[in-house]
C-alpha positions in Angstrom: -22.4 38.6 10.2 -21.1 35.3 9.4 -17.2 34.9 9.5 -16.3 37.9 11.4 -15.5 36.2 14.5 -13.3 34.2 12.0 -11.3 37.2 11.1 -10.8 38.2 14.4 -9.5 35.4 15.4 -7.1 35.7 12.4 -5.8 38.9 13.2 -5.3 37.9 16.7 -3.0 35.1 16.3 0.8 36.1 15.7 0.8 33.4 12.9 1.6 29.9 12.9 2.1 27.7 16.2 5.9 27.2 16.6 5.4 23.2 17.2 2.6 22.3 15.9 2.9 18.7 17.2 2.2 19.3 20.5 -0.8 21.8 19.5 -2.2 18.0 18.0 -1.0 16.3 21.3 -2.9 18.8 23.0 -6.2 18.4 21.3 -5.9 14.6 21.4 -5.4 14.3 25.3 -8.2 16.9 25.5 -10.0 14.4 23.4 -8.7 11.3 26.0 -10.7 12.9 28.6 -13.8 13.9 27.3 -14.6 10.8 24.9 -14.8 8.9 27.8 -16.5 11.2 30.5 -19.5 11.7 27.8 -19.8 7.7 27.1 -20.8 7.9 30.7 -22.7 10.5 30.4 -24.3 8.7 28.2 -25.1 5.8 30.0 -21.7 3.5 28.8 -20.5 1.6 31.5 -17.1 2.6 33.1 -15.2 -0.3 32.2 -16.2 0.4 28.3 -15.4 4.2 29.3 -12.1 3.3 30.5 -11.2 0.5 27.8 -11.9 3.5 25.2 -9.9 6.0 26.8 -6.8 3.6 27.4 -7.6 3.0 23.1 -7.4 6.9 22.7 -4.2 7.1 24.6 -2.4 4.3 23.1 -3.4 6.1 19.6 -2.4 9.5 20.4 1.0 8.1 21.8 1.5 6.7 18.0 0.7 9.2 16.1 3.0 11.6 18.2 5.7 9.8 17.6 5.0 9.1 13.9 4.7 13.2 13.8 8.2 13.1 15.9 9.3 11.0 13.2 8.1 12.9 10.2 9.5 16.2 11.5 12.9 14.6 11.7 12.6 13.7 8.5 11.6 17.1 7.3 14.4 19.0 8.7 16.7 15.8 7.7 15.9 16.6 4.3 15.9 20.2 4.8 19.6 20.1 5.3 20.7 17.7 2.7 18.8 19.6 0.2 21.9 22.0 -0.1 23.6 18.7 -1.8 22.9 18.7 -5.8 20.4 15.6 -6.5 22.1 13.4 -8.9 19.8 11.0 -9.5 17.9 8.1 -8.1 21.4 6.2 -7.5 23.6 9.4 -7.3 26.0 8.2 -10.0 26.2 9.9 -13.3 27.5 9.6 -16.9 26.5 7.3 -20.2 27.0 3.8 -18.7 25.8 0.8 -20.7 22.0 1.3 -20.0 21.5 4.7 -20.8 19.7 5.5 -23.8 20.3 2.8 -27.1 18.3 -0.1 -27.4 18.5 -3.0 -24.7 18.8 -6.2 -25.6 15.3 -8.7 -25.8 13.4 -5.0 -25.4 12.0 -2.9 -28.1 14.4 -0.5 -29.2 13.3 3.5 -29.5 10.8 4.3 -31.9 11.3 4.3 -35.4 14.3 1.9 -35.5 14.5 -1.2 -36.8 12.6 -4.0 -35.1 10.4 -1.6 -33.3 7.5 -1.4 -35.2 4.5 -4.0 -34.2 4.4 -6.8 -36.7 8.0 -6.8 -37.8 10.4 -9.9 -37.7 14.5 -9.0 -37.2 17.0 -11.7 -36.9 19.1 -9.9 -34.1 
């Protein structure tokens, strides 16, 4: 029956991995070994397979660093969630640019001078 192994496997696992980045890095390290071996079996030169392995190792290290940085950023953002967000610039109030009409631009719809084709001497 299709899908029974997936259901059994899902029942066996106790949930998410405690460190998903380590799981990804583990699979990437596995591919860093497997891909050159497959290339050698398929007739690629040893130098070509070694170069591919070196490239995969460099890519894996860069991805691991980015994943760790992303985790740290997410943890920092979660810690800052307790502070209420006050907007883009962290200020409130009715400053000079809040609401109303900006000089040189179109004002809110329905005000004088904001309809197309109208001319005003402002």
